[in-house]
C-alpha positions in Angstrom: -16.4 7.1 34.1 -18.3 5.5 31.3 -19.5 7.0 28.1 -22.2 5.8 25.9 -22.6 6.6 22.2 -25.7 6.5 20.1 -25.3 5.2 16.5 -27.5 7.9 15.1 -25.7 10.6 16.9 -22.3 9.3 15.8 -23.4 9.3 12.2 -24.5 12.9 12.4 -21.3 14.0 14.0 -19.0 12.1 11.7 -18.4 13.5 8.2 -20.0 11.5 5.4 -17.4 10.1 3.0 -18.4 10.3 -0.7 -19.7 7.1 -2.3 -17.2 5.1 -4.2 -19.1 4.8 -7.5 -18.6 4.2 -11.2 -21.4 4.9 -13.6 -22.0 3.9 -17.2 -21.8 7.0 -19.4 -25.0 8.1 -20.9 -25.4 6.3 -24.2 -28.0 4.5 -26.2 -26.3 1.2 -25.6 -28.2 -0.7 -22.9 -26.1 -3.1 -20.8 -26.7 -5.5 -17.9 -25.4 -2.9 -15.4 -25.5 0.8 -14.9 -22.3 0.9 -13.0 -20.8 -0.3 -9.7 -20.8 0.8 -6.0 -18.1 -0.1 -3.5 -19.5 0.5 0.0 -17.1 0.9 2.9 -19.2 -1.4 5.2 -22.2 -3.7 5.3 -24.2 -1.2 7.2 -26.9 0.0 4.7 -28.2 2.7 7.1 -24.7 4.3 7.1 -23.9 3.7 3.4 -27.1 4.5 1.5 -27.2 8.3 2.3 -23.9 8.9 0.5 -25.0 6.7 -2.4 -28.3 8.5 -2.8 -26.6 11.9 -2.5 -24.1 11.0 -5.2 -26.9 9.9 -7.6 -29.2 12.8 -6.9 -27.9 15.0 -9.7 -27.3 12.5 -12.5 -30.3 10.3 -11.9 -32.8 12.3 -9.8 -34.1 11.5 -6.4 -33.7 7.9 -5.5 -36.8 6.7 -3.6 -36.4 3.0 -3.3 -33.5 0.4 -3.1 -33.7 -3.4 -3.1 -30.9 -5.8 -2.1 -30.5 -9.5 -1.5 -30.3 -10.1 2.3 -27.4 -12.6 2.0 -24.9 -9.7 1.8 -26.4 -7.4 4.4 -26.7 -8.3 8.1 -29.4 -5.7 8.8 -31.8 -4.3 6.3 -33.7 -1.2 7.5 -37.2 -0.5 6.1 -36.3 3.2 5.6 -33.2 5.3 5.6 -33.3 9.1 6.1 -31.5 10.9 3.3 -31.1 14.6 2.9 -34.6 16.0 2.6 -36.5 12.7 2.1 -36.8 9.0 3.1 -35.3 6.2 1.1 -37.4 3.0 1.3 -35.4 -0.2 1.4 -36.6 -3.7 0.4 -35.1 -7.1 -0.2 -35.7 -10.1 -2.4 -34.0 -13.4 -1.9 -34.3 -14.1 -5.6 -32.3 -10.9 -6.5 -28.6 -11.4 -7.5 -26.7 -11.0 -4.2 -24.0 -8.9 -6.0 -26.6 -6.4 -7.3 -28.5 -3.4 -6.0 -31.6 -2.0 -7.6 -32.3 1.7 -7.4 -35.6 3.3 -8.3 -36.0 6.9 -9.2 -39.4 8.6 -10.1 -37.7 10.5 -12.9 -35.3 8.0 -14.5 -36.7 4.6 -13.5 -34.7 1.5 -12.4 -30.9 1.3 -12.3 -28.9 -1.8 -11.5 -25.5 -1.5 -9.8 -22.9 -4.1 -9.1 -22.2 -4.1 -5.4 -18.5 -4.7 -4.7 -17.9 -6.2 -1.2 -16.4 -3.7 1.2 -13.5 -6.0 2.0 -12.4 -6.2 -1.7 -8.8 -5.2 -2.4 -8.5 -1.8 -4.2 -7.0 -3.3 -7.4 -9.8 -5.8 -7.7 -12.4 -3.1 -6.9 -10.9 -0.9 -9.6 -11.2 -3.7 -12.2 -14.8 -4.4 -11.2 -15.8 -0.8 -11.2 -14.3 -0.3 -14.7 -15.9 -3.4 -16.1 -19.4 -2.6 -14.7 -19.4 0.8 -16.3 -18.7 -0.4 -19.9 -21.7 0.8 -22.0 -23.6 -2.1 -23.6 -21.8 -4.8 -21.7 -23.6 -8.1 -21.6 -21.7 -9.2 -18.5 -23.9 -9.7 -15.4 -23.0 -8.9 -11.8 -22.5 -12.6 -11.2 -20.3 -13.0 -14.3 -18.1 -10.1 -13.3 -17.7 -11.4 -9.7 -16.8 -14.9 -11.0 -14.3 -13.5 -13.4 -12.7 -11.4 -10.7 -12.5 -14.5 -8.5 -10.6 -16.3 -11.3 -8.3 -13.3 -11.9 -7.7 -12.7 -8.2 -7.2 -16.4 -7.6 -4.8 -16.5 -10.5 -2.8 -13.7 -8.9 -2.6 -15.6 -5.6 -1.7 -18.8 -7.4 1.1 -17.0 -9.2 2.4 -15.5 -6.0 2.4 -19.0 -4.3 4.4 -20.4 -7.3 7.0 -17.6 -6.8 7.1 -18.3 -3.1 7.7 -22.0 -3.9 10.5 -21.0 -6.2 12.1 -18.9 -3.6 11.8 -21.4 -0.8 13.1 -24.3 -2.8 16.0 -22.4 -4.3 14.5 -22.8 -7.8 11.4 -24.5 -9.1 11.7 -28.2 -9.8 9.4 -29.6 -12.4 8.4 -33.2 -13.0 8.5 -34.6 -16.6 4.8 -33.7 -16.7 5.3 -30.0 -15.9 4.2 -30.2 -12.3 6.1 -28.5 -9.4 7.8 -31.1 -7.3 10.3 -30.9 -4.3 14.0 -31.2 -4.9 14.0 -34.6 -3.2 12.0 -35.9 -6.1 14.7 -35.3 -8.7 16.8 -38.2 -10.0 20.1 -37.0 -8.5 22.9 -39.3 -7.6 21.7 -41.3 -4.6 18.1 -40.3 -5.2 16.0 -42.3 -7.6 12.5 -41.7 -8.9 10.0 -43.7 -6.9 
């Protein structure tokens, strides 16, 4: 016996999870971003309804969305959202880590898009940073900073792993990690 499933049917039958979203508080300070969105997948058709639903009350009905196609494998022209249709467009010139939302009431809003595969701690840092009122940091700058911070964490973990595997860190006279065989011990000279 075989069973077939229809993507549209499976979406209707599965409960919609709320959007993971962090918005800048209402203030007179204008910043580069209006918040951040952390989708659960790279499927815009599945992700946009929850986002539009979450923004309906604070921003009004979202009518248009634009993305950069490098981060989204499929970009639908329209997405059905509760009671209306959301029009989706793309621009290769747009920052790949940004999503533009248009509302007839409020205007344009810019959200940092956090990749779905991002670790929760990194996503939390990015969501907090993107929602700071009046911040001059762009989406690209936030993602680059997180890459350095996240890379720094991985680098620190690898140094701890080196310490544990060697029985203690060995340092050269220049402050670089070296193996135990490099130390000038009896019978072992610097080469």
